[in-house]
C-alpha positions in Angstrom: 28.3 -9.1 2.5 30.0 -8.7 5.8 33.3 -10.5 6.6 36.6 -10.2 8.3 37.6 -9.0 11.7 34.8 -6.8 13.0 35.1 -5.1 16.4 32.2 -5.1 18.9 33.2 -1.6 20.2 33.2 -0.7 23.9 31.4 2.5 24.8 33.7 4.9 26.6 32.3 6.9 29.5 33.7 9.8 31.5 31.9 11.0 34.7 28.8 9.0 33.7 28.5 10.5 30.2 29.5 9.2 26.8 33.1 10.2 26.1 32.8 11.3 22.5 36.5 12.1 22.1 37.6 8.7 23.4 35.0 7.0 21.1 36.2 8.9 18.1 39.9 8.1 18.9 39.0 4.4 19.3 37.2 4.2 16.0 40.0 6.0 14.2 42.7 3.7 15.8 40.6 0.6 14.8 40.4 1.7 11.2 44.1 2.7 11.0 45.0 -0.7 12.4 43.2 -2.5 9.6 40.0 -3.7 11.2 37.3 -4.8 8.7 34.2 -3.4 10.3 32.7 -1.9 13.5 29.7 -2.7 15.7 28.6 0.0 18.0 26.0 -0.8 20.7 26.4 -4.5 20.9 26.7 -6.4 24.1 30.3 -5.2 24.5 29.0 -1.7 24.0 26.6 -2.0 26.9 23.5 -1.6 24.7 21.1 -3.1 27.2 21.9 -0.3 29.7 22.2 2.7 27.4 19.4 5.2 27.2 17.8 5.7 23.8 19.6 9.0 23.5 23.0 7.5 24.4 22.3 4.6 21.9 21.6 7.0 19.1 24.6 9.2 20.1 27.1 6.3 20.0 25.8 5.1 16.6 25.9 8.5 15.1 29.4 9.2 16.3 30.7 5.9 15.0 29.2 6.4 11.6 30.5 10.0 11.4 34.1 9.0 12.4 34.2 5.9 10.2 33.3 8.0 7.1 32.5 5.0 5.0 36.0 3.6 5.3 34.7 0.4 6.9 31.2 -1.0 7.3 29.3 0.1 10.5 26.8 -2.5 11.7 24.7 -0.9 14.4 23.5 -2.9 17.4 19.7 -2.4 17.4 18.3 -5.4 19.1 15.7 -5.5 21.8 13.3 -8.0 23.4 10.6 -5.6 22.2 9.9 -6.0 18.5 8.6 -2.4 18.2 11.7 -1.0 19.9 14.0 -3.0 17.7 12.2 -1.7 14.6 12.6 1.9 15.9 16.3 1.5 16.7 16.9 -0.2 13.3 15.1 2.5 11.4 17.2 5.1 13.2 20.4 3.3 12.3 19.4 3.2 8.6 18.6 6.9 8.6 21.9 7.6 10.3 23.8 5.8 7.5 24.6 2.4 9.1 25.6 -0.3 6.6 23.7 -3.0 8.6 22.2 -3.9 11.9 23.0 -6.5 14.5 19.9 -7.8 16.4 20.1 -9.9 19.5 17.4 -12.6 19.8 14.6 -11.5 22.3 15.8 -12.0 25.8 13.8 -12.6 29.0 10.6 -13.1 27.1 11.5 -16.8 26.4 9.9 -16.8 22.9 9.3 -20.1 21.0 11.2 -20.7 17.7 8.1 -19.4 15.9 8.2 -16.3 18.0 11.8 -15.7 17.3 11.2 -16.2 13.5 8.3 -13.7 13.5 10.3 -11.2 15.5 13.0 -11.0 12.9 10.6 -11.3 10.0 8.7 -8.2 11.2 11.9 -6.2 11.6 13.1 -7.2 8.2 9.8 -6.2 6.6 9.8 -2.8 8.4 13.4 -1.7 7.7 15.2 -2.2 4.4 18.7 -2.8 5.8 21.0 -5.9 5.9 20.4 -7.6 9.2 22.6 -9.9 11.2 20.9 -12.2 13.7 22.7 -12.5 17.1 22.4 -15.8 18.8 23.8 -15.8 22.3 21.8 -18.2 24.5 24.0 -17.5 27.5 22.5 -14.0 27.7 19.1 -14.4 26.1 17.9 -17.7 27.7 17.0 -19.2 24.4 18.8 -20.7 21.5 18.0 -20.2 17.8 18.0 -23.6 16.2 19.5 -24.4 12.9 16.1 -25.2 11.5 14.9 -21.7 12.5 18.0 -20.3 10.8 17.0 -22.2 7.7 13.8 -20.2 7.7 15.4 -16.9 8.5 17.9 -17.1 5.7 15.0 -17.2 3.2 14.3 -13.5 4.2 16.0 -11.3 1.7 17.7 -8.9 4.1 18.6 -11.4 6.8 22.2 -11.8 5.6 24.2 -13.2 8.5 24.4 -14.6 12.0 26.7 -13.7 14.9 26.8 -17.2 16.4 27.8 -17.4 20.0 26.1 -20.6 21.1 29.5 -22.2 21.6 28.4 -25.3 19.7 30.4 -26.6 16.8 27.5 -29.0 16.0 25.1 -26.2 15.8 27.3 -24.2 13.5 27.9 -27.2 11.3 24.1 -27.6 10.9 23.6 -23.9 10.2 26.2 -24.1 7.5 24.7 -27.3 6.1 21.1 -26.0 6.0 21.8 -22.4 4.9 25.0 -22.6 2.8 26.0 -19.3 1.3 22.6 -17.8 1.9 23.7 -16.9 5.4 27.1 -15.6 6.4 28.3 -17.0 9.7 30.4 -14.7 12.0 31.9 -16.1 15.2 30.6 -14.5 18.4 33.3 -16.1 20.5 36.9 -15.1 19.9 38.4 -18.5 20.9 36.1 -20.2 18.4 36.8 -17.9 15.5 39.4 -20.1 13.8 37.5 -23.4 14.4 34.3 -21.9 13.0 36.2 -20.5 10.0 37.4 -24.0 9.2 33.7 -24.9 9.0 33.0 -22.0 6.6 32.5 -18.9 8.8 33.6 -15.7 7.2 35.0 -13.8 10.3 34.2 -12.7 13.8 32.5 -9.9 15.7 35.1 -9.6 18.2 35.9 -8.4 21.8 39.6 -8.9 21.7 39.9 -6.7 18.6 39.2 -3.7 20.8 42.8 -4.1 22.0 44.3 -6.2 19.2 42.6 -5.0 16.0 45.6 -5.6 13.7 46.2 -9.1 14.9 42.4 -9.9 14.7 42.3 -8.7 11.1 45.4 -10.7 10.3 44.1 -13.9 11.8 40.9 -13.7 9.9 42.5 -12.7 6.7 44.9 -15.6 6.9 42.0 -18.1 7.4 40.0 -16.6 4.6 43.1 -16.9 2.3 43.5 -20.6 3.4 46.7 -19.9 5.3 45.7 -21.9 8.3 49.3 -22.3 9.6 49.6 -18.5 10.0 46.0 -18.3 11.4 46.8 -21.0 14.0 50.0 -19.3 15.1 48.0 -16.0 15.6 45.2 -17.9 17.4 47.5 -19.5 19.9 49.4 -16.2 20.5 46.1 -14.4 21.2 44.4 -17.2 23.1 45.6 -16.3 26.6 44.2 -12.7 26.3 41.0 -14.0 24.7 40.4 -16.0 27.8 41.6 -13.2 30.2 39.1 -10.8 28.7 36.3 -13.0 30.1 37.6 -13.5 33.7 34.9 -11.0 34.7 31.7 -10.2 32.9 32.2 -8.6 29.5 33.0 -5.7 28.9 34.6 -5.1 32.3 38.0 -6.6 31.5 38.3 -5.2 28.0 37.5 -1.7 29.2 40.1 -2.0 31.9 42.6 -3.2 29.3 41.9 -0.1 27.1 42.3 2.2 30.1 46.0 1.4 30.4 
């Protein structure tokens, strides 16, 4: 359902308030540059520190500006299942095409707890859901065996996989096949994961290089791995530079120039 180069949008601020003009300009530039989708209010969008009003404002602005030209996958995750349901329901009502939900952080849920968290959200809101696995931020990893259960849920359609483990991604693909779309959550691993069957990336670098990100992923999807490799190596130094400090500090600084 969702594939290609998808941007995990930064959230622009000015004087401590959402900069609506800058956000609209960023969304428009992304679309004009050929990006395949947009994720407002992900980790790169500072979702964990946005107020509920700011969260809703960013999602609404992004959907309005995108005007159905590309899919908008709203970040609606929380370590509170009830809060995640509320945010996901808002995204659906606002017109989002899907939702990205981080695995519950801080709570240290078991694999059964993680499964039930997503099952409850999926049952409460009829919207395509992408599970976000990023153990470095949540403190827990979603195992391939849990993904094999999650992909049986009708509206759990994909995973943003940021475990950094090629073995894990191989096992997810082996257990889930085409029932679950894998999207890379690490820019440097986009091409390697696509060689294993991933369909794209939810990207940080595409905030500043949307056209190149689209072209890299499109080349890999078309089987042109020589072109994809050339783009990968050309972009790799910046991919690494954007994580010299905690994300999204470097990418916001890059966009400020």
